N, C-alpha and C positions, 0 to 999 in steps of 0.2 A: 084489826089493829096491827097486827104481825106484819099484813102485807103493807100496809100504811107507812110502818117502820120501815121495812126494807125497800120501799119505792123512795121513801127520803133519803137513807143511806145511798141508793145507788144514784138520786140526783144530786148531793152532795159531791160523791166522788167524781162524777163527770163535770161538775163545776170545777173541781180541784186539777183535772185532769186539762180543761181548758187552760185554767191559769198556767199551768206547767208548758201547754205547748203556746201561750201567747208570743212571748219571746221570738220563738220559730218563726210563728205567723206574720209578725212585725218585720222581720227582718226577708222573709220572702216576699212582702209585699212592697217594699223599698227598693230591694236591690232586682226584683225579678219582676212581679207583676207589671209593676209602674212602668221602669224603661222597656217592656213587652210593650204595653199598651201606648205609651210614648212615640216607641218606635213606626208601630202601626200608623198613628195619626200623622206623625212627620212625612211618612212615604207619601201621604194623598195631599200635602201642601207645595204646589207648584210653584217653583224659583223662591224657595225656602231659603232666609238670609239666617245664619245661626247666631249670629251676633245680634242682631237687632229683633230677631223673631219673625220680621215682617214676612208675607207671602202674598201670593197674588189670590189665588183661590182654591178652594178644595178640588183636586184632580186626580184622574189616574194615570195621568200621561206619561209620570216616572216609568209605570210599569211598562206602558208602550215601548219607552225610549229603550227600556232592558232588553226587553223582548226583540227589539230590532237591531239591538247591538251584536254583530260578532264577535267580539270579542267576550262577552257573555257566555255565547254559544259555546266558546273555546273555554271559557271556564268551567262550563258546565262537564264539558267534555272529558275535559282532565280530571277533574273531581268524581267524576264517575267512574272514570278508570282506577282510582284509586280505591272506591270504594265497593265495585263489582269485580274487578280481577286482582287488584294487588290483594284485597283484605282474605277471599277466599283463598288463594293461595298459601300467604300466610297461615291461615289457620288449617289448612290442609298436613302443610311443614311441621305446624305445632301441634296438632293431632298425633301425626306418625312417630314426632320425636319423645313426645308425653307416652304413648305406649311402648315405645321401649324402655324410657326410663323406668316404667313403673316396671317392668318385666327383670329389671338387673336388681341384685342384692347389695353388692358391696360398692363403695362410692355415690351411693343413689345422693345423699344430702350434697356431697360436694358437685357433682353433676348439675343439680337443680340451684344452687347457687353461682355457678358457673354462668348458667342459660338465665339467671333473673337479674345480671349484673348490667345488661343493655339498659333495663328498666330504669335505672337510676343515672342514666346518661342526660345529659343537658342537649333538648333537641338541635339547636343550633350548632354545638361542638360536635354532634356525631354528624349532622349534614355537611359541615364544612369538611370532616374527615375524608366523607365518601367523595367530597368534591375532590379532593386531594388523590383520594385513591383511583378516580377516573379522569384525571387529569392529562391534558393531551400530550404533555410532554416528557413529564417525570413521575406520572402515577406509576403505582404498583399494577395494575390492571394491564398497562401497555408494556410495561418490564416482563411480565409475566408472559405477555402474548409474543414477545419478542426471543424469549427464551425458546421458544417452540418455532421460529421462523416465520412469524405473521407481522404484516405490517404494523405501525402502531394505527389506533383508531380514535379519531376525533369525536370522543363520547359528547362533550358537553362543548363543543365548538360550532359557532355560526358564522363564521367567517366566510364571505362568500357565497352565500346562499342567497342574496339580495336578488330579486328577478328572477330565479328558476324555482319554478315548482317543485320539480324533481329533487333538487339538493335540499329544498325547504322540509320537505316529506322524510326524507334521509336522515336529515338532523331532529326532526321531530320523534322519528321512531328510535333512533341514538338515545334520546334525553329520554323518552317513555322507559326504555329498557332502564338505565341508570335510577328513575324514579321507581321502577318495580322493585328492584335488587333492596334499596333503601328503605320503601313501604314493607316489603316481606320481613326486613330484619326488624325493623321498628316495633311492628306488632307480633312479632314472634315470642319476646321473651315472657310477657304477663299470659299470652294465650296457653303456652306451655304450661305455667304455673296453675292456671284454672281447670285446663285438662288433668292437670297430673291429681288435683283435690278430687273431682269427678271421678277417676280412675279408683282411688282409694275406696271410696263410698260404695261401687259396686261390690254386690256379694260373691265371695269367691267360689259360693256352691253353685252358679252358673257355670264357672267354667270347668268344676269339677264333672258336672253333668257332662257337659260336650266332651270333654277328655273321654270319659266312659265311653259314651256315643261314638268315638273316633273322628270327631269332627276336625277337620283341619284348621288351620289358625287365620287363614284367611276369611274363610268361611264364619268363623268364631267372630272376626270381628266385626263383619258386617251382620251378622245374625244376633250377636249380643254386644259387645262393646259401642258399637255406633248406635244403635237405637237406646242403649241408655245413658249415651252420651248426647244424646239430643238437647234435651234442655237447656245443658251448658252450651253447647252448641249454638242455641239460639241465642242465649245471652253475651256469647262471645261476640257472633257477629252483629248484632245489635248494635253494642257499643263499639265495636269497633268501624263499623260503618258510619257511625255519627261523629268519631273522632275524626274518620277520614273525610268526611265533610266538611270540616273545619281546618283541614290542612293548608298550613301559611308559612308557619315559620321555618320548615325544612325545606320548602320550596326557596324561601330566599338562601335558606343556605346552602343549598343544592345548585341555585344558579342564578344567585344575585338579585337584586334588587329591580331588576327591569322582567324578571319572571323569565328568562330565556338564557340560550347559550351563550358565551362570552363572542363578543363581536355581533350579537344579534339584538336589536329594541322591540321586536315584535311581539313581546310579552306571549312568547309562545307556549310555556308551562304554568300561564298564569291559572290561579282556581278562584271560587267563588268568593273566598273568605280575601283570597288577594285583589279582587273587583273590588268587593265592599271599603278594604283600607286605600286602594286608590282614588276612591271616590271621597274617602274620608280625609285624603292629603290634600282634597282640594277645598277644605270646610269653607273658606271665604268664596270662594265662587256661588252666585245663586243658584239653589236646587241642588249642589254637590251631596250635601247631608242628606236631602230629601231620595237623591238617587242611591247613596248607601243605605238608607232606611228601607227602600222598596229590595233592593237586594236581601238585604238580609230577612225580610218579610218572605221574600220568595225561598229563600233556602232553608227557612222553617218549617213553610208549607211541604216542599220537599221531604225533607226528615221526617215530618209526621204522617205523611201518606206513606212512604216508603217503612215506617215504622209499624202502623197500622194494616198495610198490605202484607208484612213480614209476619205478623202476630195471626193475620187470617190464616193465610198459607199454612204455618206452622201446626195447626190443629190437624194437617193431614200427615205429618210425618215427626213430629214431638210426642214420645212417649213419656209420661210421669209413672214411676214406677212406685 
């Protein structure tokens, strides 16, 4: 009899729990699950017309067109550069800075607030500021280079590169450097805060034991600090990489709506999201929305595969204390 009453009470509690969760499930279904399913279906509609809903037939032709498009592969390379070069560099800088901040006693709160300020800065505004810093004519970077006797560098200029592969690659590398500096800066602030929180949870007895044994600081970092930070490192990398794969607004702010340096319209610095937005911009053309949907599905698959791969590989180096 007692077991029956307990089971009945448990069943009532489960029912009330599902009722409390129902609004969240409804919103999730309307704004996440339904758009996702609709995007996948739309990606297979050949020559889909957005205004009328007409299409020729279901086909994978749009995926074939995307994979044959050199602009899409350029977008993949630029996005991969942000996710696999800029993000790890930003994390390394943030981890080192957080370790130094954690070791100081005075003004720790002040410096923590100072490092967090970029996180509340608008992406477009920050990108435009960096574009001004690297401006070819009056940018602060070229001004500082001039103080040391260096000639101005055309950081974000594409004037005169048409028809020359060598000049194009030089302009591309300069733009990659500008993007690298901005990406490291933009992801730095939140990563510092996350690593600081993780450092504060490490038991100080580990460091006391290493100090008694006479272990140096560098070895202490690699043998104690880094392994104990590995769960936070995994979380920071996955979230930062996902944000990197969605990069769009910063590219527009840095290089303009053509995703390229000034004087060039080859969409040199386009990202996958930029490719999707360009396709959506031609939504009145037959198949444009389907192309955008197909590119969005490809982006989703890439993120899911990389996240699953990272979670699988993390079992070898992530240590949960």
